[in-house]
C-alpha positions as CSV (number, residue, x, y, z in Angstrom):
1,M,32.6,39.2,14.1
2,S,32.1,35.5,13.7
3,N,28.5,34.2,14.1
4,R,29.3,30.6,14.3
5,N,27.3,28.5,16.7
6,L,30.3,27.1,18.5
7,D,28.6,25.6,21.5
8,G,25.2,24.8,20.0
9,L,23.3,27.0,22.5
10,Q,21.7,28.9,19.7
11,D,19.9,25.7,18.7
12,L,18.3,25.1,22.1
13,A,14.8,25.7,20.7
14,L,15.5,23.2,17.9
15,W,16.7,20.6,20.4
16,R,13.7,21.2,22.6
17,T,11.5,20.4,19.5
18,F,13.6,17.4,18.8
19,L,13.2,16.0,22.3
20,V,9.4,16.5,22.3
21,A,9.2,14.9,18.8
22,H,11.3,11.9,20.0
23,R,9.0,11.4,23.0
24,S,5.7,11.8,21.2
25,G,6.6,9.7,18.2
26,S,4.9,12.0,15.8
27,V,5.2,15.5,14.3
28,S,1.6,16.2,15.0
29,G,2.0,15.3,18.7
30,A,5.1,17.5,19.0
31,A,3.2,20.4,17.3
32,R,0.3,20.1,19.7
33,A,2.6,20.0,22.8
34,L,4.7,22.9,21.6
35,G,1.9,25.0,20.2
36,L,3.5,25.1,16.8
37,A,2.3,24.4,13.3
38,Q,3.3,20.9,12.0
39,S,5.2,22.6,9.2
40,S,7.3,24.5,11.7
41,V,8.2,21.3,13.6
42,T,9.1,19.6,10.4
43,A,11.3,22.5,9.4
44,Q,13.1,22.6,12.7
45,L,13.8,18.8,12.6
46,Q,15.1,19.1,9.1
47,S,17.4,22.0,10.2
48,L,18.8,19.8,13.0
49,E,19.3,16.9,10.6
50,T,21.3,19.3,8.4
51,T,23.4,20.4,11.4
52,V,24.0,16.8,12.6
53,G,24.7,15.6,9.1
54,E,22.4,12.5,9.1
55,P,18.7,11.7,9.5
56,L,17.3,11.7,13.0
57,F,13.9,10.3,12.2
58,V,12.4,7.9,9.7
59,R,8.9,8.9,8.5
60,H,6.2,6.2,8.3
61,A,2.5,6.1,8.1
62,R,1.9,6.3,11.8
63,G,4.4,9.0,12.7
64,I,8.1,9.2,13.0
65,R,10.6,6.6,14.2
66,P,13.9,7.7,15.8
67,T,17.2,6.5,14.3
68,P,19.9,5.1,16.6
69,R,21.6,8.4,16.5
70,A,18.5,10.2,17.6
71,D,18.1,7.7,20.5
72,E,21.6,8.5,21.6
73,L,21.1,12.3,21.4
74,A,17.8,12.1,23.3
75,A,19.4,10.1,26.1
76,R,22.1,12.7,26.5
77,L,19.9,15.7,26.1
78,A,16.8,14.7,28.2
79,G,18.3,15.4,31.6
80,P,19.7,18.8,30.9
81,L,16.8,20.1,28.9
82,D,14.2,18.8,31.3
83,A,16.1,20.4,34.2
84,L,16.1,23.7,32.3
85,A,12.4,23.4,31.5
86,D,11.6,22.7,35.1
87,A,13.7,25.7,36.3
88,L,11.8,28.0,33.9
89,G,8.4,26.4,34.4
90,S,8.0,25.7,30.7
91,H,7.9,21.9,30.4
92,P,5.5,21.1,27.5
93,A,2.7,18.6,28.1
94,V,3.9,15.8,25.8
95,E,1.6,13.0,24.7
96,P,3.3,9.7,25.8
97,P,4.6,7.7,22.8
98,V,2.8,4.6,21.7
99,V,4.4,1.4,23.1
100,R,4.5,-1.1,20.3
101,L,4.4,-4.7,21.6
102,G,4.7,-7.9,19.6
103,G,4.3,-11.6,20.3
104,A,2.3,-14.7,19.8
105,G,-1.4,-13.9,19.8
106,E,-2.2,-16.6,22.4
107,F,0.2,-15.2,25.0
108,L,-0.6,-11.6,24.4
109,A,-4.4,-12.2,24.6
110,S,-4.3,-14.5,27.6
111,I,-1.6,-12.9,29.7
112,A,-0.5,-9.5,28.3
113,A,-3.9,-8.0,27.7
114,P,-5.3,-8.3,31.2
115,A,-1.9,-7.5,32.7
116,L,-1.7,-4.2,30.8
117,A,-5.3,-3.2,31.2
118,S,-4.7,-0.9,34.2
119,A,-1.8,0.8,32.4
120,V,-3.9,1.4,29.3
121,A,-6.8,2.7,31.5
122,A,-4.3,5.1,33.1
123,G,-3.4,6.6,29.7
124,L,-0.6,4.4,28.3
125,P,-1.0,4.2,24.5
126,L,-0.3,0.6,23.4
127,S,-0.3,-1.0,20.0
128,V,0.0,-4.8,19.7
129,T,1.2,-6.9,16.7
130,T,0.9,-10.7,16.7
131,G,2.8,-13.1,14.5
132,L,5.7,-15.5,14.3
133,A,8.8,-14.8,16.4
134,D,11.3,-14.4,13.5
135,D,9.0,-11.9,11.7
136,L,8.5,-9.9,14.8
137,L,12.2,-9.8,15.6
138,D,12.8,-8.5,12.1
139,Q,10.3,-5.7,12.8
140,L,12.1,-5.0,16.1
141,R,15.4,-4.7,14.3
142,V,14.1,-2.0,11.9
143,G,12.4,-0.1,14.8
144,S,8.8,-0.9,13.9
145,L,8.3,-2.5,17.4
146,D,9.6,-1.6,20.8
147,L,9.2,-5.0,22.7
148,V,8.7,-8.6,21.6
149,V,7.8,-11.6,23.6
150,S,9.6,-14.2,21.6
151,A,10.0,-17.9,21.7
152,V,13.2,-17.5,19.8
153,R,16.2,-15.9,21.4
154,P,17.9,-13.5,19.0
155,R,21.4,-14.2,18.1
156,G,24.2,-11.7,18.8
157,R,24.0,-8.6,20.9
158,T,22.1,-6.3,18.6
159,L,18.8,-6.9,20.4
160,P,18.9,-6.9,24.2
161,S,16.9,-9.9,25.5
162,M,16.3,-11.6,28.8
163,P,14.3,-14.7,29.8
164,L,10.7,-13.9,30.8
165,F,8.8,-17.2,31.3
166,D,9.1,-20.9,30.9
167,E,6.0,-22.4,29.2
168,E,5.2,-25.9,30.3
169,F,3.3,-28.2,27.9
170,A,0.8,-31.0,28.6
171,L,-0.7,-33.6,26.4
172,V,-4.4,-33.2,26.6
173,A,-7.8,-34.4,25.3
174,S,-11.4,-34.3,26.3
175,P,-12.6,-36.9,28.7
176,S,-15.1,-37.9,26.1
177,R,-12.3,-39.5,24.1
178,G,-12.2,-42.2,26.8
179,I,-8.4,-42.2,27.1
180,E,-7.3,-43.2,30.6
181,P,-4.7,-40.7,31.9
182,S,-1.6,-42.4,33.2
183,P,2.1,-41.5,33.9
184,T,2.9,-44.6,31.9
185,L,0.7,-43.8,28.9
186,T,2.4,-45.0,25.7
187,P,2.0,-43.6,22.1
188,N,0.3,-46.8,21.1
189,A,-2.8,-45.8,23.1
190,L,-3.1,-42.7,20.9
191,D,-2.7,-44.4,17.5
192,Q,-6.3,-44.1,16.5
193,V,-6.8,-40.6,17.9
194,P,-6.4,-37.6,15.6
195,L,-3.6,-35.2,16.3
196,L,-4.4,-31.5,16.5
197,A,-1.5,-29.4,15.5
198,Y,-0.4,-25.7,15.0
199,D,1.3,-26.5,11.8
200,R,1.5,-29.3,9.2
201,D,4.9,-30.3,10.7
202,V,3.3,-30.6,14.2
203,P,6.3,-28.9,15.9
204,I,4.8,-28.7,19.4
205,V,3.4,-32.3,19.4
206,R,6.5,-33.6,17.8
207,R,8.6,-32.0,20.6
208,Y,6.4,-33.5,23.2
209,W,6.8,-37.0,21.7
210,R,10.5,-36.7,21.6
211,H,10.8,-35.3,25.1
212,V,8.3,-37.5,27.0
213,F,8.1,-40.7,24.9
214,G,11.6,-40.6,23.7
215,I,10.7,-41.4,20.1
216,R,10.2,-39.7,16.8
217,L,6.6,-38.8,15.9
218,D,5.8,-39.9,12.4
219,R,2.1,-39.1,11.9
220,E,0.0,-36.6,9.9
221,P,-2.2,-34.3,11.9
222,G,-5.9,-34.6,11.7
223,L,-6.4,-30.9,12.2
224,V,-4.1,-28.0,11.4
225,F,-5.0,-24.6,13.0
226,P,-2.4,-21.9,13.6
227,D,-3.9,-20.7,16.8
228,L,-3.4,-22.6,20.1
229,R,-6.7,-21.3,21.4
230,A,-8.5,-22.9,18.5
231,L,-6.7,-26.2,19.2
232,A,-7.8,-26.0,22.8
233,A,-11.4,-25.5,21.8
234,A,-11.2,-28.4,19.3
235,A,-9.8,-30.6,22.0
236,V,-12.5,-29.7,24.4
237,A,-15.1,-30.5,21.8
238,G,-13.5,-34.0,21.4
239,A,-11.7,-33.6,18.1
240,G,-8.5,-35.3,19.2
241,V,-5.3,-35.0,21.3
242,T,-2.8,-32.1,21.3
243,A,0.0,-30.6,23.3
244,L,-0.6,-27.1,24.7
245,P,1.0,-24.7,27.2
246,T,-0.6,-25.2,30.6
247,Y,-1.2,-21.5,31.3
248,L,-3.5,-21.4,28.2
249,I,-5.7,-24.2,29.4
250,A,-5.6,-23.8,33.2
251,D,-9.4,-23.3,33.4
252,E,-10.1,-26.3,31.2
253,L,-7.8,-28.5,33.2
254,A,-9.3,-27.3,36.5
255,D,-12.9,-27.9,35.5
256,G,-12.3,-31.2,33.7
257,R,-13.1,-30.1,30.2
258,L,-9.5,-31.3,29.4
259,V,-7.4,-33.9,31.1
260,D,-3.6,-34.3,31.2
261,L,-3.1,-37.6,29.6
262,R,0.5,-38.1,30.6
263,P,1.2,-36.4,34.0
264,T,4.9,-35.9,34.4
265,E,7.3,-34.0,36.7
266,D,9.5,-33.3,33.6
267,P,7.2,-31.6,31.1
268,P,8.6,-30.1,27.9
269,I,9.3,-26.4,28.4
270,N,9.7,-23.5,26.0
271,T,11.4,-20.3,27.3
272,L,9.8,-17.0,26.2
273,H,12.2,-14.1,26.0
274,L,11.5,-10.4,26.4
275,V,13.4,-8.7,23.6
276,R,13.6,-4.9,23.1
277,R,14.9,-2.6,20.5
278,P,18.3,-1.0,21.2
279,G,18.5,2.4,22.8
280,P,17.0,4.1,25.8
281,L,13.7,2.9,27.2
282,S,10.7,5.2,27.5
283,D,8.7,5.2,30.7
284,G,5.9,3.4,28.8
285,I,8.2,0.6,27.7
286,A,9.4,0.2,31.3
287,V,5.8,0.0,32.5
288,V,5.0,-2.8,30.0
289,E,8.1,-4.8,31.0
290,R,7.2,-4.6,34.7
291,A,3.6,-5.5,34.1
292,L,4.6,-8.6,32.0
293,R,7.0,-9.8,34.7
294,V,4.4,-9.5,37.4
295,A,1.9,-11.3,35.3
296,V,4.1,-14.4,34.7
297,A,5.5,-14.5,38.2
298,D,2.7,-16.7,39.6
299,L,2.0,-18.8,36.5
């Protein structure tokens, strides 16, 4: 009599272990949820990988990362296996997987952190990575991140993305600099004022010059500091003039510590995109997406 597993039903226990591991993001988390030894979970996953004929997880220092094939299988199996577990009253208590969010430190600290506080307090595990957009998108492509708030829209269709928020920029300085704000302010009025820039190439200030003044900026910065919050603090202290996103300096503009030197109805804008890794979304990722959208709705 043949003992071939023609319909895969003999592997139900293995697939249950697979689904729990996929959701928890770690062998140890799956072992705790299932009441098994870690070695047993590892052996079961390896057995499934042999059956499928390709890796289902990539091991790394903080756990396991599903491959695209594993994401596909999890999406197809979740409904039937959850329904079976509910019918039998045997649904394991799975630790929610960590949601890995990336983006510019200024946006994540000012907007994302307070927006996600209630979700974290309710038990959502969250890990945040800051950095430059291109580097973070590379991490998203290899599966090291789940979501990235990016000032760069990824090319192609590999990474799903959608607009999240338009940053508006203002040219600001401390009132102590004695520069009279005016809708007709010219660059000549700023010739002797140090420029405060994020990078030696002054990308944000250069863009402001081109968009508002209609000329090319050809000056060296007086201060280079790769953190917009530090530039805001330096400007408040009277170091010079800089261009900053208005959401970041709303309090300083409201209380007069900074003034908008060139008020305009057509400020430079920069669209931030919400980019996610391919594959099905976990409940935690959906929670983070919703919280970010609510947070930027009134900015």
